[in-house]
ROKOL-818958 format. One record per residue: x, y, z of N, C-alpha, C, O in turn. Coordinates in pm, 1 decimal. Example, Ala and Ser with C-alpha at 12.3 -4.5 7.8 and 13.67 -1.06 7.14 Angstrom:
residues 2
n.px  n.py  n.pz  ca.px  ca.py  ca.pz  c.px  c.py  c.pz  o.px  o.py  o.pz
1319.0  -569.0  780.0  1230.0  -450.0  780.0  1320.0  -330.0  780.0  1423.6  -331.9  846.5
1285.0  -225.0  708.0  1367.0  -106.0  714.0  1290.0  3.0  787.0  1340.9  113.8  803.9
END
This chain:
residues 88
n.px  n.py  n.pz  ca.px  ca.py  ca.pz  c.px  c.py  c.pz  o.px  o.py  o.pz
530.3  748.6  -20.8  551.2  669.3  90.9  422.0  698.2  192.5  379.0  804.4  237.6
381.7  573.2  208.6  238.6  605.1  284.7  283.5  631.1  450.5  344.2  545.0  514.3
254.4  727.2  492.2  308.7  732.6  633.4  241.2  680.5  739.0  118.4  675.9  746.4
320.0  639.6  823.8  254.8  561.0  973.4  235.3  693.3  1032.2  310.9  789.7  1020.7
113.2  686.3  1103.7  68.3  758.7  1194.5  73.3  735.5  1332.2  -6.5  660.0  1387.8
191.4  815.5  1410.2  219.7  786.9  1533.0  110.1  788.9  1623.5  109.3  719.7  1725.3
0.7  878.8  1585.2  -125.2  890.9  1662.3  -229.1  772.6  1658.0  -346.1  773.5  1696.0
-177.3  700.4  1618.3  -279.0  547.8  1554.3  -233.0  454.8  1632.7  -290.7  347.6  1614.3
-155.9  452.7  1709.2  -103.2  360.2  1802.2  -140.5  412.3  1961.1  -142.3  531.9  1990.1
-168.4  308.3  2054.6  -126.9  363.2  2197.4  -44.8  313.4  2291.8  -52.6  316.9  2414.6
64.0  249.2  2192.3  218.4  187.9  2236.2  304.6  336.8  2224.0  325.5  404.7  2123.5
341.6  357.4  2351.2  472.4  453.2  2344.9  574.5  443.3  2266.4  614.6  525.2  2183.7
622.8  325.4  2298.1  750.3  285.6  2221.9  724.0  264.6  2068.9  815.1  284.2  1988.6
603.4  225.9  2030.1  586.9  217.9  1882.9  567.0  349.4  1800.0  612.7  368.8  1687.3
490.3  437.7  1875.0  490.0  576.5  1848.8  607.8  652.2  1824.1  618.2  719.2  1721.4
710.3  646.1  1922.6  825.3  679.8  1927.1  901.5  626.0  1816.6  960.2  717.0  1758.2
926.9  488.1  1755.6  993.6  447.6  1635.0  889.8  518.5  1525.3  940.7  593.3  1441.7
793.3  504.1  1524.1  724.0  583.5  1394.5  772.2  728.1  1384.1  814.3  767.5  1275.3
769.0  809.7  1489.5  807.6  947.3  1490.3  962.2  945.6  1450.0  1006.2  1039.3  1383.4
1033.0  855.9  1483.5  1187.6  870.9  1470.9  1197.6  845.0  1299.2  1278.6  906.5  1229.9
1113.7  756.7  1251.2  1116.6  714.8  1098.9  1029.9  824.2  1024.1  1017.3  817.1  901.8
974.7  917.6  1091.5  922.2  1019.0  1004.5  1015.3  1148.7  995.2  1024.0  1227.8  901.3
1084.8  1149.6  1121.8  1177.2  1230.7  1108.0  1273.5  1220.4  1022.7  1303.4  1324.8  964.7
1348.3  1100.0  989.7  1428.9  1077.1  882.8  1366.7  1092.9  737.5  1430.3  1138.7  642.6
1254.8  1056.1  732.3  1173.9  1071.9  621.4  1172.6  1215.9  573.2  1201.1  1248.6  458.0
1131.9  1312.1  684.6  1123.7  1452.4  637.4  1260.5  1485.9  586.9  1272.8  1540.1  477.0
1367.9  1455.5  664.0  1511.2  1529.2  625.4  1518.0  1475.6  491.9  1561.7  1564.1  418.4
1492.9  1364.2  424.7  1524.8  1311.8  316.0  1472.0  1383.5  227.6  1541.1  1420.6  132.8
1325.3  1423.2  238.6  1215.8  1482.2  164.7  1273.0  1619.6  154.4  1309.3  1667.8  47.1
1279.0  1672.7  253.1  1354.0  1828.5  243.8  1458.4  1831.2  121.3  1454.7  1896.2  16.8
1552.3  1739.4  169.0  1678.1  1739.0  96.3  1630.7  1729.9  -79.5  1663.0  1811.3  -166.0
1559.2  1625.3  -94.8  1475.7  1612.7  -221.0  1429.1  1729.6  -304.1  1458.0  1761.3  -419.5
1343.9  1789.1  -209.0  1233.8  1902.2  -287.0  1338.4  2020.4  -271.2  1309.1  2120.2  -337.0
1439.6  2027.0  -206.1  1540.0  2139.8  -219.6  1607.8  2158.1  -360.3  1636.4  2264.1  -416.0
1630.9  2000.3  -414.2  1714.0  1996.4  -530.2  1625.0  2015.0  -654.1  1678.5  2030.3  -763.9
1486.5  2014.2  -640.2  1374.2  2039.3  -724.8  1369.8  2198.9  -790.7  1438.2  2275.7  -723.0
1328.2  2239.5  -864.6  1291.1  2333.7  -939.5  1127.0  2362.8  -897.5  1030.3  2332.5  -967.3
1123.7  2426.4  -770.8  970.3  2410.3  -711.3  897.6  2471.0  -804.2  806.2  2408.8  -858.3
932.8  2635.4  -846.9  829.8  2694.2  -959.0  821.5  2631.3  -1047.5  720.1  2659.5  -1111.4
893.0  2534.9  -1100.0  858.8  2484.2  -1243.8  758.8  2364.1  -1246.9  725.8  2298.4  -1345.7
712.5  2347.8  -1100.5  649.3  2252.0  -1085.4  496.0  2312.5  -1107.4  482.7  2434.0  -1092.8
365.5  2222.4  -1146.2  240.0  2284.2  -1173.5  185.2  2317.1  -1023.9  230.4  2258.8  -925.3
93.5  2406.5  -1017.2  25.3  2437.5  -886.1  -9.4  2337.4  -801.3  34.7  2337.1  -686.4
-102.5  2228.2  -852.2  -125.8  2116.2  -791.2  -45.0  2062.4  -728.0  -80.4  2032.7  -613.8
80.3  2029.7  -765.2  188.3  1965.5  -710.0  249.6  2026.8  -572.4  268.7  1973.3  -463.2
277.4  2182.8  -626.9  314.6  2268.4  -523.1  225.9  2259.0  -398.6  267.9  2245.4  -283.7
64.3  2270.2  -446.2  -5.8  2260.1  -325.1  2.9  2135.2  -228.7  -6.3  2141.5  -106.1
23.1  2014.7  -307.5  5.8  1879.3  -240.8  164.6  1872.9  -167.4  186.8  1803.0  -68.5
248.5  1941.6  -221.3  386.0  1950.7  -151.1  380.4  2023.4  -5.1  427.1  1985.0  102.1
311.8  2134.3  -35.7  281.4  2225.1  85.0  215.0  2147.6  183.0  256.1  2135.1  298.4
114.8  2096.6  138.6  2.8  2013.4  240.3  78.3  1901.2  310.6  57.7  1881.3  430.4
164.6  1827.0  241.8  227.9  1725.8  297.5  361.2  1763.8  381.6  419.6  1676.4  445.7
408.0  1902.1  378.6  505.0  1943.9  454.4  428.0  1971.4  600.2  463.3  1921.6  707.0
314.2  2062.3  580.7  231.3  2088.6  687.0  204.1  1976.7  766.8  238.9  1975.6  884.9
145.6  1882.6  715.0  109.6  1732.2  777.0  245.7  1683.1  872.1  234.1  1669.2  993.9
341.8  1665.3  818.8  473.3  1630.1  856.6  502.0  1691.9  988.5  505.0  1634.8  1097.5
525.9  1837.9  957.6  561.2  1928.4  1068.3  438.2  1923.5  1167.6  456.0  2005.4  1257.8
327.5  1859.2  1179.6  227.2  1875.1  1281.9  271.9  1741.8  1329.9  329.6  1748.2  1438.4
262.6  1637.7  1285.5  311.6  1509.4  1339.2  456.0  1516.9  1421.5  467.5  1459.7  1530.0
538.3  1573.4  1376.3  679.2  1579.3  1416.2  680.9  1677.0  1546.1  753.2  1653.5  1643.0
588.9  1795.5  1537.7  570.2  1888.2  1671.3  490.6  1814.5  1758.0  531.2  1823.8  1873.9
375.7  1733.0  1742.5  287.1  1709.0  1826.6  315.0  1566.1  1877.9  259.6  1522.9  1979.1
392.1  1502.6  1813.6  411.3  1360.8  1831.4  500.5  1327.8  1976.1  487.0  1225.3  2043.0
574.3  1416.7  1999.9  644.1  1384.3  2152.1  551.5  1436.8  2254.6  578.8  1411.5  2372.0
453.0  1501.5  2229.4  377.9  1518.8  2341.5  227.5  1408.4  2342.8  139.0  1403.3  2428.2
237.6  1353.0  2254.0  167.3  1253.4  2223.9  215.0  1156.7  2339.3  156.6  1131.2  2444.6
371.0  1095.6  2279.4  420.9  993.8  2361.5  405.2  1023.1  2496.2  334.4  946.1  2561.2
460.2  1125.7  2556.6  468.9  1177.0  2686.9  350.5  1120.5  2739.6  353.6  1033.2  2826.3
224.5  1175.7  2681.3  88.4  1134.7  2710.0  76.1  975.3  2768.5  51.3  935.2  2882.3
101.6  907.7  2653.3  115.8  761.5  2647.8  191.2  695.0  2785.2  161.0  596.8  2852.9
293.0  784.2  2794.8  412.4  697.1  2907.5  344.4  758.8  3052.8  380.6  708.8  3159.3
258.7  853.6  3051.3  213.1  877.6  3166.9  68.3  857.7  3202.0  18.5  875.6  3313.1
-2.2  811.9  3075.1  -132.7  733.5  3102.4  -177.9  624.0  3203.4  -284.3  618.3  3265.1
-72.8  538.8  3206.0  -82.4  440.7  3299.1  -67.2  487.3  3460.7  -125.1  432.1  3554.2
11.4  585.5  3469.2  24.4  645.4  3583.0  -102.3  718.8  3626.6  -149.4  705.4  3739.6
-155.9  797.4  3531.7  -290.2  852.8  3570.3  -415.0  784.0  3603.2  -508.5  827.4  3670.5
-403.3  674.2  3548.0  -473.2  569.4  3566.2  -515.9  534.7  3707.4  -620.9  531.9  3771.5
-374.2  507.0  3728.9  -366.0  414.1  3861.7  -395.8  524.3  3979.4  -453.8  489.9  4082.4
-364.8  620.6  3963.5  -402.1  754.9  4074.5  -540.7  767.4  4069.8  -602.8  785.3  4174.5
-605.7  759.4  3946.6  -767.6  790.6  3962.0  -827.3  650.4  4023.8  -927.8  650.5  4095.0
-768.1  552.0  3995.6  -827.8  402.4  4049.5  -812.2  406.7  4191.8  -908.2  365.3  4256.8
-683.9  459.3  4271.2  -688.7  484.2  4390.5  -786.5  580.7  4468.7  -843.2  560.0  4576.0
-790.2  667.7  4404.0  -912.6  772.2  4460.2  -1069.5  707.1  4475.0  -1145.4  720.0  4571.0
-1085.9  655.0  4386.0  -1236.6  580.4  4344.0  -1285.3  511.0  4494.0  -1388.8  559.7  4539.6
-1243.6  440.8  4546.1  -1279.3  369.6  4656.9  -1315.6  470.5  4775.4  -1410.5  458.2  4852.8
-1235.5  556.7  4773.8  -1251.8  653.8  4882.8  -1373.7  760.3  4855.1  -1421.5  826.0  4947.6
-1414.0  770.2  4736.8  -1534.3  831.1  4698.8  -1658.1  771.5  4720.6  -1760.1  832.2  4753.1
-1648.9  665.4  4704.5  -1769.0  557.8  4723.5  -1790.2  526.2  4879.2  -1877.1  446.5  4914.7
END
């Protein structure tokens, strides 16, 4: 599966949908990998599985933080813009 990247969008709702989809994919993938005889796989395949696990875990861990950032970004911009005329 080509993973969608929640960090590739600046739309909080779209990023949240991607993150939800990635969570479902990670759960299905875990069940599939648990059914495999991991030790019977060649070292390169084991390495690729571990790297993908790490990548998915990173996206699932940091995704909510990024979504929160996107949701508050407009408020932050408005607050900064409100202070600019006073500084000039």
